[in-house]
N, C-alpha and C positions, 0 to 999 in steps of 0.2 A: 493464567487468566487473572488471578488475584494480583499478581505483580503488575500486569498491564493496567488494571483498574487503579492500583496504587499510584502508578506513574501519572495516570490521567488526573487523579485527585490533587496532585501537586500544583496543577495549573488550571483548576476548574473551580466553579462555584456549584454548590449543591442547593437546589431549590426544592422545598417541600410544598406541594400544592394539593388542594382538595380534589382536583380533577385533572383530566388529561384530554388531549385531542382524540386519541384513539380509543375506541370502545372497549378494547381488550388488553390494552397496554398499561401495566401498572408502573412501568419504568421506561424512561427515555434518555437517550444520549444525544446531545447536540454538539457538533464539531463546527467551530466558527471558521471564517475565511482565513484568519491569520494562522490557525493551526494547519489548515489545508495547504497554504502556501509553504509552510515549513516542511510538511510531509512530502510535497511534490519536489521540493529541493533535494530531499533525500532520494526520491525516486529517480531524479535525473542522474544520480550516480550509477543506477542500474542501466539506464539508457547509454550513458557514457561508456560503461564497461562493454555493452553489447556492440557499440560502434567500433571500439578498438579490437573486438573479437570477431568482426565480420568474416564470414567464410566466402572469400571472393575467388572464383576459379582462375586458373592460369589463362593468359591470353596469348594467342599465336596467330600468325598470318604471313602473307607474302607481299613483297613490294618490288617493283622493277628498279633495277640499277643499270648503269651504262654497260656493264659487262655481263648482264643476265638477270637472274631473279634471286632475291635474298629472302630468307625465311627468318622470322624473328619470334622469340618467345619471351613473355613477361611472366615471371613466376613468383611464388611466395609473397603475394600481395596481402598486406595486413595493415590495419590501422595502428597508429602509434600514439596519437594524442588528439584531444579535442577541447575546445573552450566552452563546451556545452554547459557545464556546471556553473560557469561564471557568466552565462548569457543573460540577456534581458528577458527573462521568462514572463509571459503574460498568462494569468490564470483566471478562468471564468467558470462559474457554476451555472448550470442550466438543467432543465428537466431530464436531459439524457445522461448527465453525470458531471464529471470535472474535466474541463478542456484546458490543456496547456499548449502554448505555442511560442515560437521564437523565430526570428529571422536573422540572417547574416551570421550564422554560426560556422565556425571553421573546424575542419578535420584534417589531420595529417596522416599520410600513408607512406609506406616504403615497399620496395619490390626489387627483384633482380631481373636483369634483362640480358639477352644474348641473341646473336644473329649469326647466320652463316650464308655466304653467297657462293653459288655454284659456278661452273664454267671450267675453263682450262686450269685455272688456279683457284682452289677453294680458300675463301677468306672467312675467318672466324673472329668474333670479338664478344666481349661481355662486360658487364659492370652492374652498378646499382642505380636506383633512382629514388628520389623523394618527391612526393606529390602532396598538393594541398587542394582542398575543395571547400566551397561555401555552400551551405544548405539552409533551407527553411523547413520547419516541421509543424504539424498540428496533430495533437493526440487527444482522444477522449476516452477516459476510463469510466466505466459504469459499474454499478453494484445492484444486485437484486436479492431475492430470497428463494430458497429451495428447501421445502419442508422445514421451515424455521431456521435454516442455516443461511448465513450470508454467502453470496456468490460474487465473483469479480471477473471482469474481462476487459480487454482493450477493444472497445466497440468501433473505434474509428482511428485511422492513422494515415497521414499523408507526409511524404518526405520528398523534397525537391532539391536536387543538388545542381550546382552550376559553377562556372569559373574554375574548372579544373586546370591546374598548372603542374607541369612535371619538370624536375631538374635532374639531368642525367649526370652520372659520375663514371669516369673511366671510358675507354674506347675512343672511337673516332667520332668527334662531335658533328661532322658533316652529315652523318647518317641519322642523327636524332630526329630531325624534322620530317624524315620520310615516313616514320611510323608514330610520331608523337600525337598526331591528331586521332589516330585510331585508338591509342591508349586513353586519351582524354575522353573520348566518347564511350569507350568500354567502361571506364571507372565510373563515370556519371550514371550509366545504365545499371551497373552493378549496385551502386549505392542506393539508387531509387528503388530497385527491385528487392533488395535484401534487408535494408535497415528496418522497415516496419515489420517484416516477417520475423526477423530475429527478436525484435522488441516484444512483439505479441507472444512469441513462444516463451521467452524468458519470463515475462510478466505473468503469464497464465500459469506457468510452472511454479513460480514463487508464490503467487496468490493461492493456488491449490494446496501447496505445502503448508502455508500459514493457516488456511481455513480448515484443513484436515486436522490440525493440531489444536484447534480452538474448541474449548469445552464450554458449552452454554448450559450445561446441567450440573451445577456445582453441588458437591456434597460438603456440607458444613459440619460444625460440631454437633454432637448429640444426634447425628443421623438426619438432620434437617437438610432438605433439598431446596436450592434456589434455581428456579426455572428462568433462564435468560434467553430462551429461543425467541426469534423474531416473530412478531404477529403479522407483519406485512413488510414489503420491500422498503429499504431506506428512501427517504424523500430528499430530493435535491432542490434547494431554493437558491435565490440569487446571491445570498451571502452566508449560507450555512447548509450543512447536511445533518439530517436527523434520523436516528434509528429508533424503532419501536419494539419493546421487549415485553414478554409476559410479566416478568418481575414478581412472581409469586413464590412465597416460602411455603413449603409443604412438609408433612411428616407422615410416614406410614401410608402413603397413597391418598391421604386426605386432601381434598381440594374443594373449592366452592366458587360460585359465580359472584363477581363483584360488580356493584353498580357504580359506573363511572360516568359523570356528566362531561359534556364537551365544553372546552374553554380554550382561550388563546393565552399562552404564557410568554411574556416578554421579559427577557433577561435585563437586569438593571445595571450590570457592570460589563466591562469589556474583557472577557477572559477567552482562553483558547477552547475550553470545553465546558459544557454544562451537563450536570446529571439532574434529571427531574424525577423526584420521588413522590408518589401519590400517597394519600392517606390509606387507601386499601392495601398498599404494599406494606406499610408499617403495621396495619392490623394483622395481615397474614403472617408477618414476622412474629408478632406477639402470640398469635394462636398456635403457630407451628411449634414454637419453643415451649409453650405451655403444654401442648400435647406430648412433647418429647420429655416432659418432666423437669425442664430446666428451672422452673419456678417453684418446685416442690422442695420443702426442707423440713425435716423432723427436728423439733426443738425438745431437748431434754435437759435435765440437771447436769448431765455429763458434758453436753455441748455448750451450755451457757455458764456453768460453774456455780450455780446457786439453785436452791429449792424454793418451794412455795412459802416458806416461813417469812419471806420478805413481805408477803401480803398482809401480815399482822400489823405492820406499821400503818397500813391504810384501812384494814378491816379487822380490828382487834377481836371482835366476837367470833370471826371465822377461825382465828388462830386458837382460841380457847376451845372451840368445838372440835377441831381436827388436829 
């Protein structure tokens, strides 16, 4: 947690204010649009990985030929590449969360195919095929609060593929067109049905793993505790996301209510992150460390290296008397 805050501080401004918008939040974090754009670019790598790891079942079927019926199987269908990370991503913030969308993204897939035709003489053949498809997607990620801890989920996802093309390798080319349309439709259906499900599953697992390891009740030096639990769900605005934290330093179970007036804080510079620290948070820091004994110091002649005789230079009668 400390490391994450340290990284944030490298690209943020810290604003000290006498008040905050939330009645119980001594500390707030604001993430600006430019930081969200960067974070979503990283998140696209997760989506890209899920696309290339799609679990697409085998396809099989029958088609008529001049000498009877042929049975075909398309197996080991898997994604190989996508230009998703380099796509023209559009990001928008709204009250529901962060929405990312893109159109005309390409994905490449590979598979093996085989067929056999019955009759007096059985004919068999096999080979490989490469496929490409184009798709559009729209994803909304939202965040909330559960007992002071942040929550995350993919609340909306649409994935629409089209323009599937297959290139066959090996075997008799005259048979390709007999089942290529079935393959095109199957791949499009599989992508549309599985892409969002895989993404939601992966994102929710990753989000839960990260949130489960997040410590918002930090134990600092001298036994002082910093409470960073959320006081309400994060707020999504048109150009930033803001989280509201208790932000109180405590020691030995001591805590108190703080009077915080409402005001609007407008950042004056264009940074990726902002940390808003209120005066009550600073007061709680001082009181907690005072209670922990951090400001207590015994002064003696052994610690400072001199005795009270130096006072004789300033008060001669005191030195004569003592």
